[in-house]
C-alpha positions in Angstrom: 0.1 0.0 0.0 1.1 3.7 -0.8 -0.4 6.6 0.5 0.5 10.2 0.3 -0.8 13.0 2.2 -0.3 16.7 2.9 1.5 18.3 5.9 0.1 21.8 5.6 -3.3 21.8 3.6 -6.3 19.5 3.2 -6.6 18.8 6.9 -2.9 18.1 7.4 -3.2 14.3 7.7 0.9 13.8 7.6 1.6 17.0 9.4 4.0 14.9 11.8 5.0 12.1 9.6 8.5 12.8 10.5 8.0 12.0 14.1 7.2 8.4 13.2 9.9 6.2 14.4 10.9 2.3 13.7 8.3 0.2 15.8 5.7 2.8 15.8 2.3 1.6 14.9 0.4 2.6 11.6 -3.3 1.7 11.7 -5.2 1.4 8.6 -9.0 1.1 8.9 -10.7 -0.4 5.5 -13.9 -2.2 5.2 -12.3 -5.2 5.3 -11.0 -4.4 9.0 -8.3 -2.7 10.7 -4.7 -3.5 9.9 -1.6 -2.8 11.7 1.6 -2.1 10.4 4.9 -1.3 12.1 7.5 1.5 11.0 10.8 0.1 9.8 12.4 3.2 8.7 12.2 6.6 6.9 14.3 8.6 4.7 14.1 12.0 2.8 14.2 11.8 -1.2 14.3 14.3 -3.9 10.9 15.4 -5.2 11.4 13.6 -8.5 12.2 10.2 -7.1 9.1 8.4 -8.1 10.3 5.0 -7.4 8.8 5.6 -3.8 5.3 4.9 -5.3 6.3 1.5 -6.5 4.7 -1.4 -4.5 6.9 -3.6 -2.9 6.5 -7.2 -2.3 5.2 -8.7 0.9 2.6 -6.8 3.1 4.1 -3.4 3.2 3.1 0.2 3.5 4.7 3.2 2.2 3.6 6.9 3.7 5.0 10.0 1.9 4.6 13.7 2.1 6.3 17.0 0.9 9.4 18.0 3.3 10.0 20.2 4.8 6.4 21.3 5.7 5.2 24.0 3.4 7.8 23.0 0.7 7.8 20.6 -2.3 11.5 20.6 -2.3 11.8 16.9 -1.0 9.6 14.0 0.2 9.6 12.6 3.6 9.0 8.7 3.2 8.0 6.2 5.8 8.3 2.5 5.2 6.4 -0.1 7.3 5.5 -4.0 7.3 2.3 -5.6 8.4 2.6 -6.5 12.0 0.3 -9.5 11.9 -0.9 -10.8 8.5 
């Protein structure tokens, strides 16, 4: 799963994405239920590094937003894995 969100507009869902740390939970609620992922890492990439939207094998999640807040110069990317398939 790959999810992009805003840090400063449209209700700011990823305002504090840079505060997520390895081991932190990420909860995803869907019609099929609630799924818990665990953060495995993060990194800052250039705005043109579109590989971050490529889905990865396995049960993974990628979250990303512009970085720093209010700028589109970089992307802050958080990676995670499903905690209990």
